[in-house]
FIBA-825048 format. One record per residue: residue number from 1; residue in one letter; chain; x, y, z of N, C-alpha, C in turn. Coordinates in steps of 0.2 Angstrom, whole numbers, padded with zeros to 4 digits. Each point is the difference from the previous one (the first is absolute). Layout:
BEGIN
+-----+------+-----+-------+-------+-------+-------+-------+-------+-------+-------+-------+
! seq ! type ! mol !   n_X !   n_Y !   n_Z !  ca_X !  ca_Y !  ca_Z !   c_X !   c_Y !   c_Z !
+-----+------+-----+-------+-------+-------+-------+-------+-------+-------+-------+-------+
! NUM !    A !   A !     X !     Y !     Z !     X !     Y !     Z !     X !     Y !     Z !
...
+-----+------+-----+-------+-------+-------+-------+-------+-------+-------+-------+-------+
This chain:
BEGIN
+-----+------+-----+-------+-------+-------+-------+-------+-------+-------+-------+-------+
! seq ! type ! mol !   n_X !   n_Y !   n_Z !  ca_X !  ca_Y !  ca_Z !   c_X !   c_Y !   c_Z !
+-----+------+-----+-------+-------+-------+-------+-------+-------+-------+-------+-------+
!   1 !    M !   A ! -0005 !  0024 !  0038 !  0000 ! -0005 !  0005 !  0007 ! -0001 !  0003 !
!   2 !    V !   A !  0005 !  0001 ! -0003 !  0007 !  0000 !  0003 !  0003 !  0007 ! -0001 !
!   3 !    S !   A !  0002 !  0003 !  0005 !  0003 !  0007 !  0000 !  0007 ! -0001 !  0001 !
!   4 !    V !   A !  0003 ! -0002 ! -0006 !  0008 !  0000 !  0000 !  0002 !  0002 ! -0007 !
!   5 !    S !   A !  0006 !  0002 ! -0001 !  0002 !  0002 ! -0006 !  0000 ! -0005 ! -0005 !
!   6 !    R !   A !  0000 !  0002 ! -0007 !  0000 ! -0005 ! -0005 !  0007 ! -0003 !  0000 !
!   7 !    S !   A !  0005 !  0003 !  0002 !  0007 ! -0003 !  0000 !  0000 ! -0006 !  0005 !
!   8 !    S !   A ! -0003 !  0001 !  0006 !  0000 ! -0005 !  0005 ! -0004 ! -0006 ! -0003 !
!   9 !    I !   A ! -0006 !  0001 ! -0003 ! -0004 ! -0005 ! -0003 !  0005 ! -0004 ! -0005 !
!  10 !    Y !   A !  0003 !  0003 ! -0004 !  0004 ! -0004 ! -0005 !  0006 ! -0003 !  0003 !
!  11 !    R !   A !  0003 !  0003 !  0005 !  0005 ! -0004 !  0004 ! -0002 ! -0006 !  0003 !
!  12 !    W !   A ! -0006 !  0000 !  0003 ! -0003 ! -0005 !  0004 ! -0002 ! -0006 ! -0006 !
!  13 !    I !   A ! -0003 !  0002 ! -0005 ! -0002 ! -0005 ! -0006 !  0007 ! -0003 ! -0002 !
!  14 !    H !   A !  0005 !  0003 ! -0001 !  0007 ! -0003 ! -0002 !  0002 ! -0004 !  0006 !
!  15 !    A !   A ! -0001 !  0001 !  0006 !  0002 ! -0004 !  0005 ! -0004 ! -0006 !  0002 !
!  16 !    G !   A ! -0006 !  0000 ! -0004 ! -0005 ! -0005 !  0001 ! -0004 !  0000 !  0007 !
!  17 !    T !   A !  0000 !  0007 !  0002 ! -0004 !  0001 !  0007 ! -0007 !  0003 ! -0001 !
!  18 !    F !   A ! -0002 !  0002 ! -0007 ! -0006 !  0003 ! -0001 ! -0003 ! -0004 ! -0006 !
!  19 !    P !   A ! -0007 !  0000 !  0000 ! -0003 ! -0003 ! -0005 !  0002 !  0001 ! -0007 !
!  20 !    T !   A !  0000 ! -0004 ! -0005 !  0002 !  0000 ! -0007 ! -0005 !  0004 ! -0004 !
!  21 !    P !   A !  0002 !  0005 ! -0003 ! -0004 !  0004 ! -0004 ! -0003 ! -0003 ! -0006 !
!  22 !    V !   A ! -0006 !  0002 ! -0003 ! -0003 ! -0003 ! -0006 !  0000 !  0005 ! -0005 !
!  23 !    R !   A !  0003 ! -0001 ! -0006 !  0000 !  0005 ! -0005 ! -0007 !  0001 ! -0003 !
!  24 !    I !   A ! -0002 !  0007 ! -0001 ! -0006 !  0002 ! -0002 !  0001 !  0005 ! -0006 !
!  25 !    G !   A !  0002 ! -0003 ! -0005 !  0002 !  0004 ! -0006 !  0007 !  0001 ! -0001 !
!  26 !    E !   A !  0002 !  0004 ! -0004 !  0007 !  0001 ! -0002 !  0005 !  0003 !  0006 !
!  27 !    R !   A ! -0003 !  0005 !  0003 !  0004 !  0003 !  0005 ! -0003 !  0000 !  0007 !
!  28 !    G !   A ! -0006 ! -0003 !  0001 ! -0003 !  0000 !  0007 !  0001 ! -0007 !  0003 !
!  29 !    I !   A ! -0001 !  0000 !  0007 !  0000 ! -0006 !  0004 ! -0005 !  0001 !  0005 !
!  30 !    A !   A ! -0003 ! -0005 !  0003 ! -0004 !  0000 !  0005 !  0001 ! -0006 !  0005 !
!  31 !    F !   A ! -0003 !  0000 !  0006 !  0001 ! -0006 !  0004 ! -0007 ! -0003 !  0002 !
!  32 !    K !   A !  0000 ! -0006 !  0001 ! -0006 ! -0004 !  0002 ! -0001 !  0002 !  0007 !
!  33 !    L !   A ! -0007 !  0003 !  0001 ! -0002 !  0002 !  0007 !  0001 ! -0005 !  0005 !
!  34 !    S !   A ! -0001 ! -0006 ! -0001 !  0000 ! -0006 !  0005 !  0007 !  0000 !  0002 !
!  35 !    E !   A !  0005 !  0000 ! -0005 !  0007 !  0000 !  0002 !  0003 !  0006 !  0004 !
!  36 !    L !   A ! -0003 !  0006 ! -0001 !  0002 !  0006 !  0003 ! -0003 ! -0001 !  0008 !
!  37 !    E !   A ! -0006 ! -0002 !  0000 ! -0003 !  0000 !  0007 !  0004 ! -0006 !  0004 !
!  38 !    K !   A !  0002 ! -0005 ! -0003 !  0003 ! -0005 !  0004 !  0007 !  0003 !  0002 !
!  39 !    W !   A !  0003 !  0004 ! -0005 !  0007 !  0003 !  0002 ! -0001 !  0005 !  0006 !
!  40 !    I !   A ! -0005 !  0004 !  0000 ! -0001 !  0005 !  0005 ! -0002 ! -0004 !  0006 !
!  41 !    E !   A ! -0003 ! -0005 !  0000 ! -0002 ! -0004 !  0007 !  0007 ! -0003 !  0002 !
!  42 !    S !   A !  0004 ! -0002 ! -0004 !  0007 ! -0003 !  0002 !  0004 !  0005 !  0003 !
!  43 !    R !   A ! -0001 !  0006 !  0000 !  0005 !  0006 !  0002 ! -0001 !  0000 !  0008 !
!  44 !    P !   A !  0005 !  0002 !  0003 !  0000 !  0001 !  0007 ! -0005 !  0006 !  0002 !
!  45 !    R !   A ! -0004 ! -0001 !  0005 ! -0005 !  0005 !  0002 !  0004 !  0006 !  0004 !
!  46 !    I !   A ! -0001 !  0006 ! -0002 !  0003 !  0005 !  0004 ! -0005 !  0006 !  0002 !
!  47 !    Q !   A !  0002 !  0004 !  0004 ! -0005 !  0005 !  0002 !  0002 !  0006 ! -0003 !
!  48 !    L !   A ! -0005 !  0003 ! -0004 !  0002 !  0006 ! -0004 ! -0004 !  0006 !  0003 !
!  49 !    H !   A !  0003 !  0006 !  0002 ! -0004 !  0006 !  0002 ! -0005 ! -0002 !  0006 !
!  50 !    G !   A !  0002 ! -0004 !  0004 ! -0004 ! -0001 !  0006 ! -0006 ! -0005 ! -0002 !
!  51 !    T !   A ! -0001 ! -0003 ! -0005 ! -0005 ! -0004 ! -0002 !  0003 ! -0007 ! -0001 !
!  52 !    N !   A ! -0004 ! -0005 !  0001 !  0002 ! -0007 ! -0002 ! -0003 ! -0002 ! -0006 !
!  53 !    R !   A !  0004 ! -0003 ! -0005 ! -0002 ! -0003 ! -0006 ! -0006 ! -0004 !  0000 !
!  54 !    E !   A ! -0001 ! -0004 !  0006 ! -0005 ! -0004 !  0000 ! -0007 !  0003 !  0001 !
!  55 !    N !   A !  0001 !  0007 !  0003 ! -0006 !  0004 !  0001 ! -0003 !  0003 ! -0007 !
!  56 !    R !   A !  0004 !  0000 ! -0005 ! -0002 !  0003 ! -0006 ! -0005 ! -0004 ! -0004 !
+-----+------+-----+-------+-------+-------+-------+-------+-------+-------+-------+-------+
């Protein structure tokens, strides 16, 4: 869903600019789909490889 490095995600979580993870077991985390979708929609729209995100 989000094509960025793990270190970027953790940096954004620490900065408070990415949804808070939910613990799923001793070593695992997950994210609420609704929060990820809301975060994605809040991001600036950019053109990638000649296509517009709105057309995806």
